N, C-alpha and C positions, 0 to 999 in steps of 0.2 A: 878150921884156923888157917884155911889156905889164903883168905884175903886180909891177913893181919896189915900187910903194908899199906894197901887199899883205904882199911879204915884208918890207920894213923895219918896216911896223907889227907884224907877227909877231916879229920880233927884238926890239924893243921891249918887247912884251908879255910875252914869256919872259922877258926879262932885268929886268923889273919882277917879276915871279912869283919870280924866284931870290933879289933882292936882299929882298923882303919875306917871303918863307916861310922863307930859310934861317934866320934868328935863332931863329924859334919851332921849326922840326923841331930844332935844336941842343938847346933846351930840355928838349923832349920826350923826347928821347935822354937826357938826364941827369937828370931828374926822373920818367922813366916809370917804371910796373910791370917788376919783373925777371922773368925765366921762372922759373918753378917747376918741379917734377920731371917732372910730365906734360903738359906743354904741347907739347913737340916730338913727343910721340906723336900729341897731337891734331890736328897740322898734317901730320905725315907719313902718316896714315890716308887722308884726303880726298886727298891728292895722288897717293899709291898708287892708290886709285879712279878717280881721272881717268887715269891712265895706263893703267892696265887697259881702262877704256871705250874709249880711244882705239886702242889696239890690236885691239881686238875689231872697232872698226869697220874698221881697215885690213885686218884679217884676211876679213872678210865681204866686201869691195870684190874 
């Protein structure tokens, strides 16, 4: 229990971050750009590339 003050400070900091960032994130979600037709494919292709690379590394070990 040496670092109880550090844990308290961390909890207060995280609480303040949530308190100040949540309204802005809500506004971004409401007024942000909407997804277009090819946006999902543009996100899926790099994700599949990363998964394939990780599987290749696993198979090489």
